[in-house]
PyMOL Python script that loads the backbone (N, CA, C, O; Angstrom):
from pymol import cmd

cmd.read_pdbstr("""\
ATOM      1  N   UNK A   1     102.015  98.769  65.822  1.00  0.00           N
ATOM      2  CA  UNK A   1     102.224 100.005  66.706  1.00  0.00           C
ATOM      3  C   UNK A   1     101.250  99.850  67.791  1.00  0.00           C
ATOM      4  O   UNK A   1     101.657 100.434  68.795  1.00  0.00           O
ATOM      5  N   UNK A   2     100.188  99.317  67.951  1.00  0.00           N
ATOM      6  CA  UNK A   2      98.942  98.932  69.231  1.00  0.00           C
ATOM      7  C   UNK A   2     100.140  98.414  69.995  1.00  0.00           C
ATOM      8  O   UNK A   2      99.954  98.901  71.110  1.00  0.00           O
ATOM      9  N   UNK A   3     101.158  97.776  70.050  1.00  0.00           N
ATOM     10  CA  UNK A   3     101.921  97.261  71.064  1.00  0.00           C
ATOM     11  C   UNK A   3     102.454  98.521  71.904  1.00  0.00           C
ATOM     12  O   UNK A   3     102.563  98.649  73.124  1.00  0.00           O
ATOM     13  N   UNK A   4     102.745  99.395  70.875  1.00  0.00           N
ATOM     14  CA  UNK A   4     103.530 100.580  71.923  1.00  0.00           C
ATOM     15  C   UNK A   4     102.221 101.384  71.854  1.00  0.00           C
ATOM     16  O   UNK A   4     102.502 102.058  72.844  1.00  0.00           O
ATOM     17  N   UNK A   5     101.332 101.736  71.583  1.00  0.00           N
ATOM     18  CA  UNK A   5      99.988 101.994  72.363  1.00  0.00           C
ATOM     19  C   UNK A   5      99.903 101.847  73.711  1.00  0.00           C
ATOM     20  O   UNK A   5      99.843 102.770  74.524  1.00  0.00           O
ATOM     21  N   UNK A   6      99.897 100.225  74.035  1.00  0.00           N
ATOM     22  CA  UNK A   6      99.703  99.714  74.854  1.00  0.00           C
ATOM     23  C   UNK A   6     100.640  99.830  75.612  1.00  0.00           C
ATOM     24  O   UNK A   6     100.546 100.352  76.723  1.00  0.00           O
ATOM     25  N   UNK A   7     101.715  99.346  75.111  1.00  0.00           N
ATOM     26  CA  UNK A   7     103.219 100.025  76.447  1.00  0.00           C
ATOM     27  C   UNK A   7     102.909 101.190  77.159  1.00  0.00           C
ATOM     28  O   UNK A   7     102.950 101.164  78.389  1.00  0.00           O
ATOM     29  N   UNK A   8     102.496 102.573  76.333  1.00  0.00           N
ATOM     30  CA  UNK A   8     102.592 103.932  76.470  1.00  0.00           C
ATOM     31  C   UNK A   8     101.627 104.071  77.668  1.00  0.00           C
ATOM     32  O   UNK A   8     101.837 104.647  78.735  1.00  0.00           O
ATOM     33  N   UNK A   9     100.390 103.335  77.204  1.00  0.00           N
ATOM     34  CA  UNK A   9      99.014 103.627  78.114  1.00  0.00           C
ATOM     35  C   UNK A   9      99.757 102.487  79.952  1.00  0.00           C
ATOM     36  O   UNK A   9      99.797 102.752  81.153  1.00  0.00           O
ATOM     37  N   UNK A  10      99.979 101.853  79.499  1.00  0.00           N
ATOM     38  CA  UNK A  10     100.755 100.732  80.541  1.00  0.00           C
ATOM     39  C   UNK A  10     101.296 101.439  81.685  1.00  0.00           C
ATOM     40  O   UNK A  10     101.007 101.351  82.878  1.00  0.00           O
ATOM     41  N   UNK A  11     102.565 102.520  80.768  1.00  0.00           N
ATOM     42  CA  UNK A  11     103.696 102.810  82.013  1.00  0.00           C
ATOM     43  C   UNK A  11     103.275 104.094  81.779  1.00  0.00           C
ATOM     44  O   UNK A  11     104.305 104.756  81.646  1.00  0.00           O
ATOM     45  N   UNK A  12     101.960 105.065  81.614  1.00  0.00           N
ATOM     46  CA  UNK A  12     101.480 106.085  82.032  1.00  0.00           C
ATOM     47  C   UNK A  12     100.773 105.720  83.455  1.00  0.00           C
ATOM     48  O   UNK A  12     101.145 106.450  84.374  1.00  0.00           O
ATOM     49  N   UNK A  13     100.259 105.182  83.639  1.00  0.00           N
ATOM     50  CA  UNK A  13      98.781 104.393  84.455  1.00  0.00           C
ATOM     51  C   UNK A  13     100.002 104.250  85.542  1.00  0.00           C
ATOM     52  O   UNK A  13      99.808 104.853  86.597  1.00  0.00           O
ATOM     53  N   UNK A  14     101.535 103.356  85.390  1.00  0.00           N
ATOM     54  CA  UNK A  14     102.073 102.787  86.280  1.00  0.00           C
ATOM     55  C   UNK A  14     102.596 103.817  86.832  1.00  0.00           C
ATOM     56  O   UNK A  14     102.563 103.946  88.056  1.00  0.00           O
ATOM     57  N   UNK A  15     103.109 104.634  86.105  1.00  0.00           N
ATOM     58  CA  UNK A  15     103.537 106.272  86.833  1.00  0.00           C
ATOM     59  C   UNK A  15     102.678 106.625  87.761  1.00  0.00           C
ATOM     60  O   UNK A  15     102.892 106.667  88.972  1.00  0.00           O
ATOM     61  N   UNK A  16     101.472 106.939  87.067  1.00  0.00           N
ATOM     62  CA  UNK A  16      99.979 107.270  88.217  1.00  0.00           C
ATOM     63  C   UNK A  16     100.335 106.673  89.752  1.00  0.00           C
ATOM     64  O   UNK A  16     100.699 107.207  90.800  1.00  0.00           O
ATOM     65  N   UNK A  17     100.015 105.170  89.310  1.00  0.00           N
ATOM     66  CA  UNK A  17     100.285 104.394  90.636  1.00  0.00           C
ATOM     67  C   UNK A  17     101.244 105.197  91.544  1.00  0.00           C
ATOM     68  O   UNK A  17     101.158 105.814  92.606  1.00  0.00           O
ATOM     69  N   UNK A  18     102.339 104.859  90.501  1.00  0.00           N
ATOM     70  CA  UNK A  18     103.595 105.031  92.030  1.00  0.00           C
ATOM     71  C   UNK A  18     103.444 106.052  92.413  1.00  0.00           C
ATOM     72  O   UNK A  18     103.345 106.023  93.639  1.00  0.00           O
ATOM     73  N   UNK A  19     103.295 107.887  91.654  1.00  0.00           N
ATOM     74  CA  UNK A  19     102.914 108.857  91.928  1.00  0.00           C
ATOM     75  C   UNK A  19     101.943 109.099  93.566  1.00  0.00           C
ATOM     76  O   UNK A  19     102.333 109.697  94.568  1.00  0.00           O
ATOM     77  N   UNK A  20     100.382 108.275  93.302  1.00  0.00           N
ATOM     78  CA  UNK A  20      99.884 108.710  94.554  1.00  0.00           C
ATOM     79  C   UNK A  20     100.483 107.341  95.336  1.00  0.00           C
ATOM     80  O   UNK A  20      99.604 107.018  96.135  1.00  0.00           O
ATOM     81  N   UNK A  21     101.148 106.790  95.396  1.00  0.00           N
ATOM     82  CA  UNK A  21     101.516 105.947  96.430  1.00  0.00           C
ATOM     83  C   UNK A  21     102.388 106.505  97.495  1.00  0.00           C
ATOM     84  O   UNK A  21     102.368 106.444  98.724  1.00  0.00           O
ATOM     85  N   UNK A  22     103.520 107.330  96.210  1.00  0.00           N
ATOM     86  CA  UNK A  22     104.478 107.706  96.844  1.00  0.00           C
ATOM     87  C   UNK A  22     103.348 109.151  97.642  1.00  0.00           C
ATOM     88  O   UNK A  22     103.916 109.278  98.726  1.00  0.00           O
ATOM     89  N   UNK A  23     102.417 109.968  97.649  1.00  0.00           N
ATOM     90  CA  UNK A  23     101.568 110.699  97.818  1.00  0.00           C
ATOM     91  C   UNK A  23     101.364 110.215  99.343  1.00  0.00           C
ATOM     92  O   UNK A  23     101.958 110.381 100.407  1.00  0.00           O
ATOM     93  N   UNK A  24     100.370 109.622  98.958  1.00  0.00           N
ATOM     94  CA  UNK A  24     100.066 108.829 100.193  1.00  0.00           C
ATOM     95  C   UNK A  24     101.465 108.627 101.259  1.00  0.00           C
ATOM     96  O   UNK A  24     101.512 109.350 102.255  1.00  0.00           O
ATOM     97  N   UNK A  25     102.330 107.853 101.063  1.00  0.00           N
ATOM     98  CA  UNK A  25     103.199 107.743 102.301  1.00  0.00           C
ATOM     99  C   UNK A  25     103.692 108.809 103.415  1.00  0.00           C
ATOM    100  O   UNK A  25     103.954 108.903 104.614  1.00  0.00           O
ATOM    101  N   UNK A  26     103.647 109.471 102.339  1.00  0.00           N
ATOM    102  CA  UNK A  26     104.146 110.817 103.033  1.00  0.00           C
ATOM    103  C   UNK A  26     102.331 112.021 102.911  1.00  0.00           C
ATOM    104  O   UNK A  26     102.379 113.250 102.972  1.00  0.00           O
ATOM    105  N   UNK A  27     101.598 111.580 102.819  1.00  0.00           N
ATOM    106  CA  UNK A  27     100.517 112.340 103.317  1.00  0.00           C
ATOM    107  C   UNK A  27      99.705 111.537 104.343  1.00  0.00           C
ATOM    108  O   UNK A  27      98.568 111.269 103.955  1.00  0.00           O
ATOM    109  N   UNK A  28      99.976 111.173 105.347  1.00  0.00           N
ATOM    110  CA  UNK A  28      98.763 110.351 106.529  1.00  0.00           C
ATOM    111  C   UNK A  28      97.792 111.322 106.912  1.00  0.00           C
ATOM    112  O   UNK A  28      96.744 110.696 107.070  1.00  0.00           O
ATOM    113  N   UNK A  29      97.645 112.282 107.094  1.00  0.00           N
ATOM    114  CA  UNK A  29      96.357 113.176 107.904  1.00  0.00           C
ATOM    115  C   UNK A  29      95.262 112.586 107.390  1.00  0.00           C
ATOM    116  O   UNK A  29      95.201 111.852 106.403  1.00  0.00           O
ATOM    117  N   UNK A  30      94.223 113.016 108.252  1.00  0.00           N
ATOM    118  CA  UNK A  30      92.992 112.244 107.796  1.00  0.00           C
ATOM    119  C   UNK A  30      92.716 113.908 107.731  1.00  0.00           C
ATOM    120  O   UNK A  30      93.231 114.947 108.144  1.00  0.00           O
ATOM    121  N   UNK A  31      91.089 113.281 106.611  1.00  0.00           N
ATOM    122  CA  UNK A  31      90.535 114.864 105.992  1.00  0.00           C
ATOM    123  C   UNK A  31      89.469 114.068 106.222  1.00  0.00           C
ATOM    124  O   UNK A  31      89.497 113.019 106.867  1.00  0.00           O
ATOM    125  N   UNK A  32      88.441 114.599 105.654  1.00  0.00           N
ATOM    126  CA  UNK A  32      86.665 114.673 105.695  1.00  0.00           C
ATOM    127  C   UNK A  32      86.180 115.872 104.626  1.00  0.00           C
ATOM    128  O   UNK A  32      86.341 117.092 104.599  1.00  0.00           O
ATOM    129  N   UNK A  33      85.157 114.408 103.315  1.00  0.00           N
ATOM    130  CA  UNK A  33      85.224 115.538 102.481  1.00  0.00           C
ATOM    131  C   UNK A  33      83.502 115.515 102.677  1.00  0.00           C
ATOM    132  O   UNK A  33      82.741 114.573 102.895  1.00  0.00           O
ATOM    133  N   UNK A  34      83.233 117.083 102.486  1.00  0.00           N
ATOM    134  CA  UNK A  34      82.235 118.128 102.788  1.00  0.00           C
ATOM    135  C   UNK A  34      81.599 118.427 101.250  1.00  0.00           C
ATOM    136  O   UNK A  34      82.460 118.864 100.486  1.00  0.00           O
ATOM    137  N   UNK A  35      80.214 118.272 100.629  1.00  0.00           N
ATOM    138  CA  UNK A  35      79.866 117.897  99.217  1.00  0.00           C
ATOM    139  C   UNK A  35      77.942 118.641 100.006  1.00  0.00           C
ATOM    140  O   UNK A  35      77.084 118.003 100.615  1.00  0.00           O
ATOM    141  N   UNK A  36      77.951 119.877  99.672  1.00  0.00           N
ATOM    142  CA  UNK A  36      76.834 120.002  99.876  1.00  0.00           C
ATOM    143  C   UNK A  36      75.859 119.722 101.439  1.00  0.00           C
ATOM    144  O   UNK A  36      76.170 120.566 102.279  1.00  0.00           O
ATOM    145  N   UNK A  37      75.381 119.277 101.661  1.00  0.00           N
ATOM    146  CA  UNK A  37      75.377 118.933 102.847  1.00  0.00           C
ATOM    147  C   UNK A  37      75.442 117.238 103.596  1.00  0.00           C
ATOM    148  O   UNK A  37      74.778 116.828 104.548  1.00  0.00           O
ATOM    149  N   UNK A  38      76.261 116.653 102.952  1.00  0.00           N
ATOM    150  CA  UNK A  38      76.824 115.429 103.224  1.00  0.00           C
ATOM    151  C   UNK A  38      77.930 115.694 103.416  1.00  0.00           C
ATOM    152  O   UNK A  38      78.344 116.739 102.912  1.00  0.00           O
ATOM    153  N   UNK A  39      78.825 114.885 104.197  1.00  0.00           N
ATOM    154  CA  UNK A  39      80.169 114.977 105.366  1.00  0.00           C
ATOM    155  C   UNK A  39      80.324 112.848 105.056  1.00  0.00           C
ATOM    156  O   UNK A  39      79.518 111.922 104.962  1.00  0.00           O
ATOM    157  N   UNK A  40      81.946 113.011 105.005  1.00  0.00           N
ATOM    158  CA  UNK A  40      81.977 111.715 104.450  1.00  0.00           C
ATOM    159  C   UNK A  40      83.156 111.368 106.340  1.00  0.00           C
ATOM    160  O   UNK A  40      83.366 112.041 107.350  1.00  0.00           O
ATOM    161  N   UNK A  41      83.371 110.651 106.088  1.00  0.00           N
ATOM    162  CA  UNK A  41      84.087 110.405 107.484  1.00  0.00           C
ATOM    163  C   UNK A  41      85.092 110.647 107.121  1.00  0.00           C
ATOM    164  O   UNK A  41      85.385 110.736 105.929  1.00  0.00           O
ATOM    165  N   UNK A  42      86.535 110.953 108.894  1.00  0.00           N
ATOM    166  CA  UNK A  42      87.456 111.365 108.553  1.00  0.00           C
ATOM    167  C   UNK A  42      88.840 109.882 107.819  1.00  0.00           C
ATOM    168  O   UNK A  42      89.266 108.990 108.552  1.00  0.00           O
ATOM    169  N   UNK A  43      89.185 110.008 106.537  1.00  0.00           N
ATOM    170  CA  UNK A  43      89.958 109.118 106.017  1.00  0.00           C
ATOM    171  C   UNK A  43      91.777 109.410 105.810  1.00  0.00           C
ATOM    172  O   UNK A  43      91.920 110.580 105.454  1.00  0.00           O
ATOM    173  N   UNK A  44      92.527 109.013 105.879  1.00  0.00           N
ATOM    174  CA  UNK A  44      93.601 109.256 104.958  1.00  0.00           C
ATOM    175  C   UNK A  44      93.232 110.530 103.846  1.00  0.00           C
ATOM    176  O   UNK A  44      92.177 110.866 103.307  1.00  0.00           O
ATOM    177  N   UNK A  45      94.567 111.035 103.787  1.00  0.00           N
ATOM    178  CA  UNK A  45      94.316 111.626 102.338  1.00  0.00           C
ATOM    179  C   UNK A  45      94.754 111.020 101.217  1.00  0.00           C
ATOM    180  O   UNK A  45      94.432 111.493 100.127  1.00  0.00           O
ATOM    181  N   UNK A  46      95.539 109.907 101.299  1.00  0.00           N
ATOM    182  CA  UNK A  46      96.053 109.147 100.702  1.00  0.00           C
ATOM    183  C   UNK A  46      94.853 108.116 100.082  1.00  0.00           C
ATOM    184  O   UNK A  46      94.523 108.066  98.897  1.00  0.00           O
ATOM    185  N   UNK A  47      94.292 107.317 101.180  1.00  0.00           N
ATOM    186  CA  UNK A  47      93.534 106.541 100.807  1.00  0.00           C
ATOM    187  C   UNK A  47      92.198 106.835  99.806  1.00  0.00           C
ATOM    188  O   UNK A  47      91.762 106.142  98.887  1.00  0.00           O
ATOM    189  N   UNK A  48      91.587 108.489 100.485  1.00  0.00           N
ATOM    190  CA  UNK A  48      90.630 109.022  99.459  1.00  0.00           C
ATOM    191  C   UNK A  48      91.623 109.679  97.832  1.00  0.00           C
ATOM    192  O   UNK A  48      91.146 110.253  96.853  1.00  0.00           O
ATOM    193  N   UNK A  49      92.355 109.487  97.971  1.00  0.00           N
ATOM    194  CA  UNK A  49      93.270 110.033  96.667  1.00  0.00           C
ATOM    195  C   UNK A  49      93.049 108.370  95.518  1.00  0.00           C
ATOM    196  O   UNK A  49      92.890 108.373  94.298  1.00  0.00           O
ATOM    197  N   UNK A  50      93.100 107.446  96.207  1.00  0.00           N
ATOM    198  CA  UNK A  50      93.406 106.158  95.264  1.00  0.00           C
ATOM    199  C   UNK A  50      92.294 106.220  95.252  1.00  0.00           C
ATOM    200  O   UNK A  50      92.105 106.972  94.296  1.00  0.00           O
ATOM    201  N   UNK A  51      90.780 105.813  95.866  1.00  0.00           N
ATOM    202  CA  UNK A  51      90.213 105.786  95.972  1.00  0.00           C
ATOM    203  C   UNK A  51      89.142 106.140  94.692  1.00  0.00           C
ATOM    204  O   UNK A  51      88.277 105.506  94.088  1.00  0.00           O
ATOM    205  N   UNK A  52      90.034 108.339  94.591  1.00  0.00           N
ATOM    206  CA  UNK A  52      89.230 108.465  93.726  1.00  0.00           C
ATOM    207  C   UNK A  52      89.679 108.537  92.352  1.00  0.00           C
ATOM    208  O   UNK A  52      88.964 108.821  91.391  1.00  0.00           O
ATOM    209  N   UNK A  53      90.929 108.257  92.325  1.00  0.00           N
ATOM    210  CA  UNK A  53      91.945 107.610  91.103  1.00  0.00           C
ATOM    211  C   UNK A  53      90.930 106.198  90.469  1.00  0.00           C
ATOM    212  O   UNK A  53      90.242 106.220  89.449  1.00  0.00           O
ATOM    213  N   UNK A  54      91.048 105.442  91.095  1.00  0.00           N
ATOM    214  CA  UNK A  54      90.683 104.176  90.769  1.00  0.00           C
ATOM    215  C   UNK A  54      88.790 105.206  89.899  1.00  0.00           C
ATOM    216  O   UNK A  54      88.448 105.649  88.803  1.00  0.00           O
ATOM    217  N   UNK A  55      88.426 105.129  90.738  1.00  0.00           N
ATOM    218  CA  UNK A  55      86.489 105.421  90.445  1.00  0.00           C
ATOM    219  C   UNK A  55      86.572 106.205  88.809  1.00  0.00           C
ATOM    220  O   UNK A  55      85.874 105.953  87.827  1.00  0.00           O
ATOM    221  N   UNK A  56      87.787 107.315  88.964  1.00  0.00           N
ATOM    222  CA  UNK A  56      88.285 107.868  87.675  1.00  0.00           C
ATOM    223  C   UNK A  56      88.675 106.937  86.228  1.00  0.00           C
ATOM    224  O   UNK A  56      88.088 106.879  85.147  1.00  0.00           O
ATOM    225  N   UNK A  57      89.657 106.398  86.619  1.00  0.00           N
ATOM    226  CA  UNK A  57      90.098 105.323  85.706  1.00  0.00           C
ATOM    227  C   UNK A  57      88.961 104.351  85.500  1.00  0.00           C
ATOM    228  O   UNK A  57      88.776 104.317  84.283  1.00  0.00           O
ATOM    229  N   UNK A  58      88.317 103.740  85.959  1.00  0.00           N
ATOM    230  CA  UNK A  58      86.818 102.800  85.523  1.00  0.00           C
ATOM    231  C   UNK A  58      86.164 104.052  85.198  1.00  0.00           C
ATOM    232  O   UNK A  58      85.452 103.869  84.211  1.00  0.00           O
ATOM    233  N   UNK A  59      86.119 104.981  85.520  1.00  0.00           N
ATOM    234  CA  UNK A  59      84.466 105.538  84.430  1.00  0.00           C
ATOM    235  C   UNK A  59      85.506 105.511  82.988  1.00  0.00           C
ATOM    236  O   UNK A  59      85.651 104.682  82.090  1.00  0.00           O
ATOM    237  N   UNK A  60      86.072 106.742  83.250  1.00  0.00           N
ATOM    238  CA  UNK A  60      87.422 106.512  82.375  1.00  0.00           C
ATOM    239  C   UNK A  60      87.415 105.870  81.033  1.00  0.00           C
ATOM    240  O   UNK A  60      87.294 106.265  79.874  1.00  0.00           O
ATOM    241  N   UNK A  61      87.595 104.698  81.648  1.00  0.00           N
ATOM    242  CA  UNK A  61      86.953 103.190  80.415  1.00  0.00           C
ATOM    243  C   UNK A  61      85.793 103.327  80.253  1.00  0.00           C
ATOM    244  O   UNK A  61      85.329 103.906  79.271  1.00  0.00           O
ATOM    245  N   UNK A  62      85.158 102.866  81.102  1.00  0.00           N
ATOM    246  CA  UNK A  62      83.606 102.521  80.835  1.00  0.00           C
ATOM    247  C   UNK A  62      82.978 103.792  79.969  1.00  0.00           C
ATOM    248  O   UNK A  62      82.058 103.449  79.227  1.00  0.00           O
ATOM    249  N   UNK A  63      83.272 105.006  79.943  1.00  0.00           N
ATOM    250  CA  UNK A  63      82.227 106.175  79.287  1.00  0.00           C
ATOM    251  C   UNK A  63      82.333 105.992  77.922  1.00  0.00           C
ATOM    252  O   UNK A  63      81.420 106.030  77.097  1.00  0.00           O
ATOM    253  N   UNK A  64      83.524 105.788  77.736  1.00  0.00           N
ATOM    254  CA  UNK A  64      83.858 105.657  76.112  1.00  0.00           C
ATOM    255  C   UNK A  64      83.120 104.921  74.869  1.00  0.00           C
ATOM    256  O   UNK A  64      82.712 105.063  73.717  1.00  0.00           O
ATOM    257  N   UNK A  65      83.297 103.728  76.328  1.00  0.00           N
ATOM    258  CA  UNK A  65      83.071 102.097  75.637  1.00  0.00           C
ATOM    259  C   UNK A  65      80.825 102.582  75.706  1.00  0.00           C
ATOM    260  O   UNK A  65      80.110 102.160  74.797  1.00  0.00           O
ATOM    261  N   UNK A  66      80.364 103.221  76.594  1.00  0.00           N
ATOM    262  CA  UNK A  66      78.685 103.779  76.154  1.00  0.00           C
ATOM    263  C   UNK A  66      78.480 104.584  74.512  1.00  0.00           C
ATOM    264  O   UNK A  66      77.720 104.214  73.618  1.00  0.00           O
ATOM    265  N   UNK A  67      79.326 105.649  74.499  1.00  0.00           N
ATOM    266  CA  UNK A  67      79.697 106.168  73.386  1.00  0.00           C
ATOM    267  C   UNK A  67      79.632 105.285  72.207  1.00  0.00           C
ATOM    268  O   UNK A  67      78.799 105.305  71.301  1.00  0.00           O
ATOM    269  N   UNK A  68      80.721 104.451  72.379  1.00  0.00           N
ATOM    270  CA  UNK A  68      81.255 104.056  70.814  1.00  0.00           C
ATOM    271  C   UNK A  68      79.708 103.632  70.682  1.00  0.00           C
ATOM    272  O   UNK A  68      78.977 104.180  69.856  1.00  0.00           O
ATOM    273  N   UNK A  69      79.134 102.345  71.787  1.00  0.00           N
ATOM    274  CA  UNK A  69      78.345 101.943  70.838  1.00  0.00           C
ATOM    275  C   UNK A  69      76.782 102.285  70.558  1.00  0.00           C
ATOM    276  O   UNK A  69      76.005 101.493  70.025  1.00  0.00           O
ATOM    277  N   UNK A  70      76.420 103.694  71.036  1.00  0.00           N
ATOM    278  CA  UNK A  70      75.946 104.433  70.614  1.00  0.00           C
ATOM    279  C   UNK A  70      75.487 104.192  69.149  1.00  0.00           C
ATOM    280  O   UNK A  70      74.538 103.665  68.569  1.00  0.00           O
ATOM    281  N   UNK A  71      76.811 104.940  68.797  1.00  0.00           N
ATOM    282  CA  UNK A  71      77.636 104.943  67.571  1.00  0.00           C
ATOM    283  C   UNK A  71      77.173 104.123  66.536  1.00  0.00           C
ATOM    284  O   UNK A  71      76.521 104.549  65.583  1.00  0.00           O
ATOM    285  N   UNK A  72      77.433 103.181  66.671  1.00  0.00           N
ATOM    286  CA  UNK A  72      77.637 101.623  65.847  1.00  0.00           C
ATOM    287  C   UNK A  72      76.194 101.658  65.508  1.00  0.00           C
ATOM    288  O   UNK A  72      75.835 101.495  64.342  1.00  0.00           O
ATOM    289  N   UNK A  73      75.485 101.831  66.315  1.00  0.00           N
ATOM    290  CA  UNK A  73      73.689 101.247  66.319  1.00  0.00           C
ATOM    291  C   UNK A  73      73.647 102.453  65.409  1.00  0.00           C
ATOM    292  O   UNK A  73      73.624 102.049  64.247  1.00  0.00           O
ATOM    293  N   UNK A  74      73.624 104.012  65.484  1.00  0.00           N
ATOM    294  CA  UNK A  74      73.041 105.110  64.872  1.00  0.00           C
ATOM    295  C   UNK A  74      73.420 104.722  62.676  1.00  0.00           C
ATOM    296  O   UNK A  74      73.007 104.988  61.548  1.00  0.00           O
ATOM    297  N   UNK A  75      74.360 104.034  63.361  1.00  0.00           N
ATOM    298  CA  UNK A  75      75.083 103.437  62.028  1.00  0.00           C
ATOM    299  C   UNK A  75      74.813 102.621  60.569  1.00  0.00           C
ATOM    300  O   UNK A  75      75.756 102.367  59.820  1.00  0.00           O
TER     301      UNK A  75
END
""", "prot")
cmd.dss("prot")
cmd.show_as("cartoon", "prot")
cmd.util.cbc("prot")
cmd.orient("prot")
């Protein structure tokens, strides 16, 4: 059962990467992100999307690890 879960996770991640790649190729306009008083340099939409997706995937993997360690220490 664990191998099926790993396969499903890999397929979902591969689909996401392919979708980002297709979107990046089709949208090469430059954008600048403004947040509060900060403004980023102008970069293509695809590069920004890939960067944000990468950060989201890393945080989605890392944050549950922190919470699981806190639960095991309390038990």
